[in-house]
C-alpha positions in Angstrom: 27.7 41.0 16.7 25.5 42.6 14.1 23.5 45.5 15.5 19.8 44.8 15.6 19.0 48.4 15.2 18.7 49.5 11.6 18.5 53.2 10.7 15.9 53.2 7.9 17.3 56.5 6.4 21.0 55.5 6.5 21.1 51.8 6.4 18.9 51.2 3.3 20.4 52.7 0.1 19.9 52.3 -3.6 22.7 50.6 -5.5 23.3 53.7 -7.5 24.0 55.7 -4.4 26.4 53.0 -3.1 28.3 53.1 -6.4 28.8 56.9 -6.0 30.0 56.7 -2.4 31.4 53.1 -2.1 34.4 53.9 0.1 32.3 56.0 2.5 29.6 53.3 2.9 32.2 50.6 3.5 34.0 52.7 6.1 30.6 53.4 7.9 29.8 49.7 7.9 33.2 48.9 9.4 32.9 51.6 12.1 29.2 51.3 13.0 28.9 47.5 12.7 25.5 48.0 11.2 24.6 46.3 7.9 23.9 48.3 4.8 21.0 47.1 2.8 21.2 47.8 -0.9 18.2 48.1 -3.1 17.9 47.7 -6.8 14.8 48.9 -8.7 13.1 49.7 -5.3 13.6 46.2 -3.9 16.1 44.8 -1.5 19.0 43.2 -3.4 22.0 42.7 -1.1 23.4 43.2 2.4 26.9 44.6 3.2 28.4 43.5 6.5 31.7 44.2 8.1 34.0 41.2 8.2 34.0 40.6 11.9 30.2 40.6 12.0 30.1 38.2 9.1 32.5 35.8 10.8 30.5 35.8 14.0 27.3 35.2 12.0 29.0 32.2 10.3 30.3 30.8 13.6 26.8 31.1 15.1 25.2 29.4 12.1 27.7 26.6 12.2 27.3 26.1 15.9 23.5 26.0 15.5 23.9 23.4 12.8 26.0 21.2 15.1 23.5 21.6 17.9 20.7 20.5 15.6 22.7 17.5 14.5 23.4 16.6 18.1 19.7 16.8 18.9 19.0 14.5 16.0 21.5 12.0 17.3 20.1 12.1 20.8 16.6 11.5 19.4 17.9 8.5 17.5 19.7 7.3 20.6 23.0 7.5 18.8 24.9 8.7 21.9 27.9 7.2 23.8 28.5 7.0 27.5 31.3 9.0 29.2 33.5 5.9 29.6 33.1 5.0 25.9 34.2 8.4 24.8 37.2 8.4 27.1 38.4 5.0 25.7 37.8 6.2 22.2 39.9 9.4 22.8 42.7 7.4 24.3 42.7 5.0 21.3 42.9 8.0 19.0 45.7 9.5 20.9 47.7 6.3 20.6 47.4 6.5 16.8 49.0 10.0 16.9 52.1 8.9 18.8 
């Protein structure tokens, strides 16, 4: 998971500094699991994450979207009972045989 603690001195760097020390910053992000915030002209411009943290973030985002859609379906009474789902699964399994 992405660390919630950001070191204001180390984790926010100008793009020019990142260009000079790209390999070092990438290695630090991979090891520390803390994002690197890049600035351009004194304003935040981009965030660099390690791949594992990014994948976890995407997974959590997608899961959240699915939960929101499920809540919408429940509120519209678009749900199915347990027995209906079992029958539907059995029918789908027959198609795959």
